[in-house]
PDB file with one MODEL, atoms N, CA, C and O in Angstrom:
MODEL        1
ATOM      1  N   UNK A   1     -18.889   7.810   7.680  1.00  0.00           N
ATOM      2  CA  UNK A   1     -19.202   6.964   6.641  1.00  0.00           C
ATOM      3  C   UNK A   1     -18.352   5.690   7.019  1.00  0.00           C
ATOM      4  O   UNK A   1     -17.233   5.792   7.523  1.00  0.00           O
ATOM      5  N   UNK A   2     -18.896   4.609   6.770  1.00  0.00           N
ATOM      6  CA  UNK A   2     -18.261   3.281   7.238  1.00  0.00           C
ATOM      7  C   UNK A   2     -17.388   2.731   6.042  1.00  0.00           C
ATOM      8  O   UNK A   2     -17.743   2.988   4.891  1.00  0.00           O
ATOM      9  N   UNK A   3     -16.304   2.012   6.274  1.00  0.00           N
ATOM     10  CA  UNK A   3     -15.521   1.409   5.164  1.00  0.00           C
ATOM     11  C   UNK A   3     -16.451   0.475   4.230  1.00  0.00           C
ATOM     12  O   UNK A   3     -16.162   0.331   3.042  1.00  0.00           O
ATOM     13  N   UNK A   4     -17.481  -0.100   4.754  1.00  0.00           N
ATOM     14  CA  UNK A   4     -18.181  -0.861   4.044  1.00  0.00           C
ATOM     15  C   UNK A   4     -19.045  -0.107   2.811  1.00  0.00           C
ATOM     16  O   UNK A   4     -19.175  -0.558   1.673  1.00  0.00           O
ATOM     17  N   UNK A   5     -19.507   0.935   3.234  1.00  0.00           N
ATOM     18  CA  UNK A   5     -20.274   1.849   2.434  1.00  0.00           C
ATOM     19  C   UNK A   5     -19.323   2.540   1.272  1.00  0.00           C
ATOM     20  O   UNK A   5     -19.800   2.907   0.198  1.00  0.00           O
ATOM     21  N   UNK A   6     -18.108   2.659   1.563  1.00  0.00           N
ATOM     22  CA  UNK A   6     -17.115   3.274   0.518  1.00  0.00           C
ATOM     23  C   UNK A   6     -16.971   2.173  -0.651  1.00  0.00           C
ATOM     24  O   UNK A   6     -17.017   2.618  -1.798  1.00  0.00           O
ATOM     25  N   UNK A   7     -16.832   1.033  -0.515  1.00  0.00           N
ATOM     26  CA  UNK A   7     -16.706  -0.048  -1.334  1.00  0.00           C
ATOM     27  C   UNK A   7     -15.259  -0.458  -1.622  1.00  0.00           C
ATOM     28  O   UNK A   7     -14.380   0.383  -1.433  1.00  0.00           O
ATOM     29  N   UNK A   8     -14.956  -1.613  -2.039  1.00  0.00           N
ATOM     30  CA  UNK A   8     -13.622  -2.124  -2.106  1.00  0.00           C
ATOM     31  C   UNK A   8     -12.931  -1.573  -3.271  1.00  0.00           C
ATOM     32  O   UNK A   8     -11.715  -1.403  -3.180  1.00  0.00           O
ATOM     33  N   UNK A   9     -13.529  -1.276  -4.337  1.00  0.00           N
ATOM     34  CA  UNK A   9     -12.822  -0.648  -5.478  1.00  0.00           C
ATOM     35  C   UNK A   9     -12.340   0.712  -5.269  1.00  0.00           C
ATOM     36  O   UNK A   9     -11.327   1.142  -5.821  1.00  0.00           O
ATOM     37  N   UNK A  10     -13.063   1.380  -4.475  1.00  0.00           N
ATOM     38  CA  UNK A  10     -12.865   2.853  -4.176  1.00  0.00           C
ATOM     39  C   UNK A  10     -11.658   2.870  -3.187  1.00  0.00           C
ATOM     40  O   UNK A  10     -10.680   3.605  -3.321  1.00  0.00           O
ATOM     41  N   UNK A  11     -11.843   1.983  -2.191  1.00  0.00           N
ATOM     42  CA  UNK A  11     -10.803   1.903  -1.256  1.00  0.00           C
ATOM     43  C   UNK A  11      -9.287   1.396  -1.698  1.00  0.00           C
ATOM     44  O   UNK A  11      -8.212   1.862  -1.322  1.00  0.00           O
ATOM     45  N   UNK A  12      -9.503   0.428  -2.504  1.00  0.00           N
ATOM     46  CA  UNK A  12      -8.224  -0.116  -3.141  1.00  0.00           C
ATOM     47  C   UNK A  12      -7.717   0.887  -3.927  1.00  0.00           C
ATOM     48  O   UNK A  12      -6.522   1.099  -3.723  1.00  0.00           O
ATOM     49  N   UNK A  13      -8.306   1.661  -4.867  1.00  0.00           N
ATOM     50  CA  UNK A  13      -7.831   2.706  -5.744  1.00  0.00           C
ATOM     51  C   UNK A  13      -7.134   3.837  -4.790  1.00  0.00           C
ATOM     52  O   UNK A  13      -5.992   4.238  -5.015  1.00  0.00           O
ATOM     53  N   UNK A  14      -7.878   4.279  -3.777  1.00  0.00           N
ATOM     54  CA  UNK A  14      -7.372   5.320  -2.836  1.00  0.00           C
ATOM     55  C   UNK A  14      -6.041   4.935  -2.193  1.00  0.00           C
ATOM     56  O   UNK A  14      -5.134   5.763  -2.105  1.00  0.00           O
ATOM     57  N   UNK A  15      -5.894   3.444  -1.656  1.00  0.00           N
ATOM     58  CA  UNK A  15      -4.792   2.896  -1.217  1.00  0.00           C
ATOM     59  C   UNK A  15      -3.562   2.894  -2.221  1.00  0.00           C
ATOM     60  O   UNK A  15      -2.410   3.146  -1.866  1.00  0.00           O
ATOM     61  N   UNK A  16      -3.892   2.620  -3.350  1.00  0.00           N
ATOM     62  CA  UNK A  16      -2.774   2.574  -4.471  1.00  0.00           C
ATOM     63  C   UNK A  16      -2.306   3.933  -4.750  1.00  0.00           C
ATOM     64  O   UNK A  16      -1.114   4.159  -4.958  1.00  0.00           O
ATOM     65  N   UNK A  17      -3.290   4.932  -4.762  1.00  0.00           N
ATOM     66  CA  UNK A  17      -2.928   6.412  -5.080  1.00  0.00           C
ATOM     67  C   UNK A  17      -2.080   6.902  -3.868  1.00  0.00           C
ATOM     68  O   UNK A  17      -1.086   7.602  -4.058  1.00  0.00           O
ATOM     69  N   UNK A  18      -2.442   6.566  -2.738  1.00  0.00           N
ATOM     70  CA  UNK A  18      -1.878   7.220  -1.521  1.00  0.00           C
ATOM     71  C   UNK A  18      -0.294   6.548  -1.493  1.00  0.00           C
ATOM     72  O   UNK A  18       0.699   7.253  -1.309  1.00  0.00           O
ATOM     73  N   UNK A  19      -0.238   5.193  -1.689  1.00  0.00           N
ATOM     74  CA  UNK A  19       1.119   4.562  -1.550  1.00  0.00           C
ATOM     75  C   UNK A  19       1.968   4.926  -2.736  1.00  0.00           C
ATOM     76  O   UNK A  19       3.177   4.848  -2.520  1.00  0.00           O
ATOM     77  N   UNK A  20       1.609   5.303  -3.931  1.00  0.00           N
ATOM     78  CA  UNK A  20       2.382   5.893  -4.959  1.00  0.00           C
ATOM     79  C   UNK A  20       2.796   7.288  -4.616  1.00  0.00           C
ATOM     80  O   UNK A  20       3.902   7.644  -5.020  1.00  0.00           O
ATOM     81  N   UNK A  21       2.125   8.062  -3.985  1.00  0.00           N
ATOM     82  CA  UNK A  21       2.357   9.477  -3.602  1.00  0.00           C
ATOM     83  C   UNK A  21       3.376   9.205  -2.394  1.00  0.00           C
ATOM     84  O   UNK A  21       4.413   9.865  -2.327  1.00  0.00           O
ATOM     85  N   UNK A  22       3.088   8.285  -1.497  1.00  0.00           N
ATOM     86  CA  UNK A  22       4.057   7.990  -0.380  1.00  0.00           C
ATOM     87  C   UNK A  22       5.511   7.567  -0.888  1.00  0.00           C
ATOM     88  O   UNK A  22       6.515   8.068  -0.382  1.00  0.00           O
ATOM     89  N   UNK A  23       5.574   6.681  -1.846  1.00  0.00           N
ATOM     90  CA  UNK A  23       6.806   6.309  -2.522  1.00  0.00           C
ATOM     91  C   UNK A  23       7.577   7.508  -3.170  1.00  0.00           C
ATOM     92  O   UNK A  23       8.791   7.653  -3.034  1.00  0.00           O
ATOM     93  N   UNK A  24       6.783   8.347  -3.877  1.00  0.00           N
ATOM     94  CA  UNK A  24       7.214   9.257  -4.732  1.00  0.00           C
ATOM     95  C   UNK A  24       7.875  10.398  -3.855  1.00  0.00           C
ATOM     96  O   UNK A  24       8.943  10.934  -4.149  1.00  0.00           O
ATOM     97  N   UNK A  25       7.116  10.700  -2.754  1.00  0.00           N
ATOM     98  CA  UNK A  25       7.546  11.803  -1.805  1.00  0.00           C
ATOM     99  C   UNK A  25       8.697  11.312  -1.022  1.00  0.00           C
ATOM    100  O   UNK A  25       9.609  12.114  -0.820  1.00  0.00           O
ATOM    101  N   UNK A  26       8.786  10.164  -0.570  1.00  0.00           N
ATOM    102  CA  UNK A  26       9.953   9.601   0.193  1.00  0.00           C
ATOM    103  C   UNK A  26      11.136   9.507  -0.721  1.00  0.00           C
ATOM    104  O   UNK A  26      12.253   9.796  -0.292  1.00  0.00           O
ATOM    105  N   UNK A  27      10.948   9.112  -1.980  1.00  0.00           N
ATOM    106  CA  UNK A  27      11.949   9.074  -2.990  1.00  0.00           C
ATOM    107  C   UNK A  27      12.796  10.378  -3.109  1.00  0.00           C
ATOM    108  O   UNK A  27      14.025  10.423  -3.061  1.00  0.00           O
ATOM    109  N   UNK A  28      11.890  11.501  -3.281  1.00  0.00           N
ATOM    110  CA  UNK A  28      12.334  13.000  -3.472  1.00  0.00           C
ATOM    111  C   UNK A  28      12.998  13.188  -2.162  1.00  0.00           C
ATOM    112  O   UNK A  28      14.196  13.470  -2.158  1.00  0.00           O
ATOM    113  N   UNK A  29      12.350  13.063  -1.050  1.00  0.00           N
ATOM    114  CA  UNK A  29      13.254  13.389   0.098  1.00  0.00           C
ATOM    115  C   UNK A  29      14.477  12.800   0.232  1.00  0.00           C
ATOM    116  O   UNK A  29      15.389  13.459   0.730  1.00  0.00           O
ATOM    117  N   UNK A  30      14.687  11.505  -0.178  1.00  0.00           N
ATOM    118  CA  UNK A  30      15.890  10.849  -0.139  1.00  0.00           C
ATOM    119  C   UNK A  30      16.911  11.535  -1.157  1.00  0.00           C
ATOM    120  O   UNK A  30      18.050  11.868  -0.830  1.00  0.00           O
ATOM    121  N   UNK A  31      16.482  11.670  -2.164  1.00  0.00           N
ATOM    122  CA  UNK A  31      17.192  12.338  -3.077  1.00  0.00           C
ATOM    123  C   UNK A  31      17.885  13.709  -2.747  1.00  0.00           C
ATOM    124  O   UNK A  31      18.945  14.079  -3.252  1.00  0.00           O
ATOM    125  N   UNK A  32      17.146  14.408  -1.835  1.00  0.00           N
ATOM    126  CA  UNK A  32      17.471  15.775  -1.294  1.00  0.00           C
ATOM    127  C   UNK A  32      18.283  15.575   0.025  1.00  0.00           C
ATOM    128  O   UNK A  32      18.703  16.555   0.639  1.00  0.00           O
ATOM    129  N   UNK A  33      18.517  14.196   0.490  1.00  0.00           N
ATOM    130  CA  UNK A  33      19.144  13.879   1.757  1.00  0.00           C
ATOM    131  C   UNK A  33      18.528  14.618   2.882  1.00  0.00           C
ATOM    132  O   UNK A  33      19.166  15.309   3.676  1.00  0.00           O
ATOM    133  N   UNK A  34      17.228  14.427   2.901  1.00  0.00           N
ATOM    134  CA  UNK A  34      16.419  14.871   3.960  1.00  0.00           C
ATOM    135  C   UNK A  34      16.003  13.750   4.975  1.00  0.00           C
ATOM    136  O   UNK A  34      15.619  13.963   6.125  1.00  0.00           O
ATOM    137  N   UNK A  35      16.144  12.462   4.347  1.00  0.00           N
ATOM    138  CA  UNK A  35      15.604  11.389   5.181  1.00  0.00           C
ATOM    139  C   UNK A  35      16.841  10.224   4.968  1.00  0.00           C
ATOM    140  O   UNK A  35      17.568  10.254   3.975  1.00  0.00           O
ATOM    141  N   UNK A  36      16.953   9.354   5.875  1.00  0.00           N
ATOM    142  CA  UNK A  36      18.011   8.301   5.973  1.00  0.00           C
ATOM    143  C   UNK A  36      17.317   6.904   5.675  1.00  0.00           C
ATOM    144  O   UNK A  36      17.634   5.972   6.415  1.00  0.00           O
ATOM    145  N   UNK A  37      16.471   6.690   4.738  1.00  0.00           N
ATOM    146  CA  UNK A  37      15.862   5.412   4.354  1.00  0.00           C
ATOM    147  C   UNK A  37      16.526   4.905   3.068  1.00  0.00           C
ATOM    148  O   UNK A  37      16.949   5.685   2.215  1.00  0.00           O
ATOM    149  N   UNK A  38      16.603   3.560   2.959  1.00  0.00           N
ATOM    150  CA  UNK A  38      17.041   3.097   1.805  1.00  0.00           C
ATOM    151  C   UNK A  38      15.846   2.965   0.807  1.00  0.00           C
ATOM    152  O   UNK A  38      14.670   2.925   1.167  1.00  0.00           O
ATOM    153  N   UNK A  39      16.289   2.900  -0.518  1.00  0.00           N
ATOM    154  CA  UNK A  39      15.178   2.795  -1.576  1.00  0.00           C
ATOM    155  C   UNK A  39      14.379   1.510  -1.158  1.00  0.00           C
ATOM    156  O   UNK A  39      13.154   1.617  -1.212  1.00  0.00           O
ATOM    157  N   UNK A  40      14.855   0.422  -0.787  1.00  0.00           N
ATOM    158  CA  UNK A  40      14.133  -0.830  -0.556  1.00  0.00           C
ATOM    159  C   UNK A  40      13.159  -0.684   0.707  1.00  0.00           C
ATOM    160  O   UNK A  40      12.080  -1.274   0.756  1.00  0.00           O
ATOM    161  N   UNK A  41      13.562   0.027   1.574  1.00  0.00           N
ATOM    162  CA  UNK A  41      12.707   0.404   2.681  1.00  0.00           C
ATOM    163  C   UNK A  41      11.458   1.278   2.151  1.00  0.00           C
ATOM    164  O   UNK A  41      10.309   1.064   2.536  1.00  0.00           O
ATOM    165  N   UNK A  42      11.777   2.206   1.301  1.00  0.00           N
ATOM    166  CA  UNK A  42      10.658   3.086   0.858  1.00  0.00           C
ATOM    167  C   UNK A  42       9.748   2.285   0.003  1.00  0.00           C
ATOM    168  O   UNK A  42       8.545   2.545   0.027  1.00  0.00           O
ATOM    169  N   UNK A  43      10.165   1.426  -0.677  1.00  0.00           N
ATOM    170  CA  UNK A  43       9.261   0.673  -1.638  1.00  0.00           C
ATOM    171  C   UNK A  43       8.494  -0.285  -0.807  1.00  0.00           C
ATOM    172  O   UNK A  43       7.268  -0.315  -0.913  1.00  0.00           O
ATOM    173  N   UNK A  44       9.076  -1.017  -0.044  1.00  0.00           N
ATOM    174  CA  UNK A  44       8.467  -2.027   0.890  1.00  0.00           C
ATOM    175  C   UNK A  44       7.336  -1.254   1.650  1.00  0.00           C
ATOM    176  O   UNK A  44       6.184  -1.687   1.636  1.00  0.00           O
ATOM    177  N   UNK A  45       7.668  -0.132   2.298  1.00  0.00           N
ATOM    178  CA  UNK A  45       6.600   0.500   3.154  1.00  0.00           C
ATOM    179  C   UNK A  45       5.478   0.916   2.127  1.00  0.00           C
ATOM    180  O   UNK A  45       4.325   0.809   2.544  1.00  0.00           O
ATOM    181  N   UNK A  46       5.631   1.305   1.041  1.00  0.00           N
ATOM    182  CA  UNK A  46       4.542   1.450   0.113  1.00  0.00           C
ATOM    183  C   UNK A  46       3.774   0.263  -0.288  1.00  0.00           C
ATOM    184  O   UNK A  46       2.547   0.325  -0.377  1.00  0.00           O
ATOM    185  N   UNK A  47       4.339  -0.667  -0.501  1.00  0.00           N
ATOM    186  CA  UNK A  47       3.687  -2.012  -0.900  1.00  0.00           C
ATOM    187  C   UNK A  47       2.876  -2.427   0.402  1.00  0.00           C
ATOM    188  O   UNK A  47       1.699  -2.779   0.330  1.00  0.00           O
ATOM    189  N   UNK A  48       3.562  -2.366   1.567  1.00  0.00           N
ATOM    190  CA  UNK A  48       2.791  -2.695   2.786  1.00  0.00           C
ATOM    191  C   UNK A  48       1.604  -1.855   2.972  1.00  0.00           C
ATOM    192  O   UNK A  48       0.576  -2.447   3.301  1.00  0.00           O
ATOM    193  N   UNK A  49       1.556  -0.571   2.819  1.00  0.00           N
ATOM    194  CA  UNK A  49       0.512   0.456   2.961  1.00  0.00           C
ATOM    195  C   UNK A  49      -0.628  -0.101   2.009  1.00  0.00           C
ATOM    196  O   UNK A  49      -1.783  -0.146   2.434  1.00  0.00           O
ATOM    197  N   UNK A  50      -0.310  -0.533   0.702  1.00  0.00           N
ATOM    198  CA  UNK A  50      -1.283  -0.842  -0.351  1.00  0.00           C
ATOM    199  C   UNK A  50      -1.843  -2.239   0.197  1.00  0.00           C
ATOM    200  O   UNK A  50      -3.064  -2.365   0.293  1.00  0.00           O
ATOM    201  N   UNK A  51      -1.126  -3.133   0.504  1.00  0.00           N
ATOM    202  CA  UNK A  51      -1.744  -4.413   0.983  1.00  0.00           C
ATOM    203  C   UNK A  51      -2.533  -4.339   2.107  1.00  0.00           C
ATOM    204  O   UNK A  51      -3.537  -5.044   2.206  1.00  0.00           O
ATOM    205  N   UNK A  52      -2.174  -3.515   3.026  1.00  0.00           N
ATOM    206  CA  UNK A  52      -3.096  -3.287   4.352  1.00  0.00           C
ATOM    207  C   UNK A  52      -4.336  -2.707   4.017  1.00  0.00           C
ATOM    208  O   UNK A  52      -5.352  -3.213   4.495  1.00  0.00           O
ATOM    209  N   UNK A  53      -4.422  -1.706   3.255  1.00  0.00           N
ATOM    210  CA  UNK A  53      -5.420  -1.017   3.069  1.00  0.00           C
ATOM    211  C   UNK A  53      -6.450  -1.305   1.800  1.00  0.00           C
ATOM    212  O   UNK A  53      -7.482  -0.669   1.587  1.00  0.00           O
ATOM    213  N   UNK A  54      -5.914  -2.457   0.964  1.00  0.00           N
ATOM    214  CA  UNK A  54      -6.544  -2.730  -0.194  1.00  0.00           C
ATOM    215  C   UNK A  54      -7.486  -4.028   0.052  1.00  0.00           C
ATOM    216  O   UNK A  54      -6.854  -5.081   0.131  1.00  0.00           O
ATOM    217  N   UNK A  55      -8.747  -4.115   0.172  1.00  0.00           N
ATOM    218  CA  UNK A  55      -9.451  -5.341   0.641  1.00  0.00           C
ATOM    219  C   UNK A  55      -9.347  -6.364  -0.468  1.00  0.00           C
ATOM    220  O   UNK A  55      -9.489  -7.558  -0.205  1.00  0.00           O
ATOM    221  N   UNK A  56      -9.110  -5.952  -1.671  1.00  0.00           N
ATOM    222  CA  UNK A  56      -8.941  -7.045  -2.790  1.00  0.00           C
ATOM    223  C   UNK A  56      -7.783  -7.826  -2.486  1.00  0.00           C
ATOM    224  O   UNK A  56      -7.876  -9.053  -2.466  1.00  0.00           O
ATOM    225  N   UNK A  57      -6.525  -7.150  -2.206  1.00  0.00           N
ATOM    226  CA  UNK A  57      -5.369  -7.855  -2.010  1.00  0.00           C
ATOM    227  C   UNK A  57      -5.596  -8.782  -0.898  1.00  0.00           C
ATOM    228  O   UNK A  57      -5.291  -9.965  -1.044  1.00  0.00           O
ATOM    229  N   UNK A  58      -6.149  -8.321   0.296  1.00  0.00           N
ATOM    230  CA  UNK A  58      -6.288  -9.044   1.326  1.00  0.00           C
ATOM    231  C   UNK A  58      -7.189 -10.242   1.048  1.00  0.00           C
ATOM    232  O   UNK A  58      -6.915 -11.249   1.701  1.00  0.00           O
ATOM    233  N   UNK A  59      -8.200 -10.318   0.211  1.00  0.00           N
ATOM    234  CA  UNK A  59      -8.935 -11.274  -0.195  1.00  0.00           C
ATOM    235  C   UNK A  59      -8.331 -12.279  -0.925  1.00  0.00           C
ATOM    236  O   UNK A  59      -8.646 -13.457  -0.758  1.00  0.00           O
ATOM    237  N   UNK A  60      -7.363 -11.873  -1.843  1.00  0.00           N
ATOM    238  CA  UNK A  60      -6.540 -12.631  -2.654  1.00  0.00           C
ATOM    239  C   UNK A  60      -5.649 -13.541  -1.803  1.00  0.00           C
ATOM    240  O   UNK A  60      -5.619 -14.764  -1.933  1.00  0.00           O
ATOM    241  N   UNK A  61      -4.843 -12.760  -0.819  1.00  0.00           N
ATOM    242  CA  UNK A  61      -4.021 -13.477  -0.104  1.00  0.00           C
ATOM    243  C   UNK A  61      -4.752 -14.515   0.833  1.00  0.00           C
ATOM    244  O   UNK A  61      -4.212 -15.600   1.048  1.00  0.00           O
ATOM    245  N   UNK A  62      -5.940 -14.209   1.380  1.00  0.00           N
ATOM    246  CA  UNK A  62      -6.577 -15.058   2.162  1.00  0.00           C
ATOM    247  C   UNK A  62      -6.973 -16.259   1.302  1.00  0.00           C
ATOM    248  O   UNK A  62      -6.852 -17.393   1.766  1.00  0.00           O
ATOM    249  N   UNK A  63      -7.414 -16.070   0.141  1.00  0.00           N
ATOM    250  CA  UNK A  63      -7.746 -17.107  -0.660  1.00  0.00           C
ATOM    251  C   UNK A  63      -6.572 -18.252  -0.823  1.00  0.00           C
ATOM    252  O   UNK A  63      -6.682 -19.471  -0.686  1.00  0.00           O
ATOM    253  N   UNK A  64      -5.474 -17.507  -1.143  1.00  0.00           N
ATOM    254  CA  UNK A  64      -4.200 -18.430  -1.346  1.00  0.00           C
ATOM    255  C   UNK A  64      -3.784 -19.163  -0.099  1.00  0.00           C
ATOM    256  O   UNK A  64      -3.264 -20.277  -0.162  1.00  0.00           O
ATOM    257  N   UNK A  65      -4.008 -18.557   0.993  1.00  0.00           N
ATOM    258  CA  UNK A  65      -3.599 -19.238   2.242  1.00  0.00           C
ATOM    259  C   UNK A  65      -4.668 -20.350   2.491  1.00  0.00           C
ATOM    260  O   UNK A  65      -4.232 -21.411   2.937  1.00  0.00           O
ATOM    261  N   UNK A  66      -5.858 -20.259   2.288  1.00  0.00           N
ATOM    262  CA  UNK A  66      -6.899 -21.391   2.296  1.00  0.00           C
ATOM    263  C   UNK A  66      -6.621 -22.352   1.413  1.00  0.00           C
ATOM    264  O   UNK A  66      -6.829 -23.500   1.805  1.00  0.00           O
ATOM    265  N   UNK A  67      -6.082 -22.163  -0.007  1.00  0.00           N
ATOM    266  CA  UNK A  67      -5.808 -23.267  -0.812  1.00  0.00           C
ATOM    267  C   UNK A  67      -4.555 -24.224  -0.322  1.00  0.00           C
ATOM    268  O   UNK A  67      -4.551 -25.447  -0.459  1.00  0.00           O
ATOM    269  N   UNK A  68      -3.623 -23.545   0.202  1.00  0.00           N
ATOM    270  CA  UNK A  68      -2.338 -24.276   0.842  1.00  0.00           C
ATOM    271  C   UNK A  68      -2.813 -24.878   2.151  1.00  0.00           C
ATOM    272  O   UNK A  68      -2.111 -25.822   2.513  1.00  0.00           O
ATOM    273  N   UNK A  69      -3.809 -24.581   2.941  1.00  0.00           N
ATOM    274  CA  UNK A  69      -4.173 -25.208   3.953  1.00  0.00           C
ATOM    275  C   UNK A  69      -4.838 -26.720   3.895  1.00  0.00           C
ATOM    276  O   UNK A  69      -5.177 -27.285   4.935  1.00  0.00           O
TER     277      UNK A  69
ENDMDL
END
């Protein structure tokens, strides 16, 4: 199944759910002293996952860049 057939809304929702689970899991692991990442690194990595895999965010960012050019 191609990404175009899945649809932007479903892909965006999946990216947000995954990044939330990513942040929650890494935060728990940090609390248990299993990983040596800072909270900022954990949150930024979750935001980056969402931004990269969410077509809606990518199109919004692209539109803002077009406006500034």
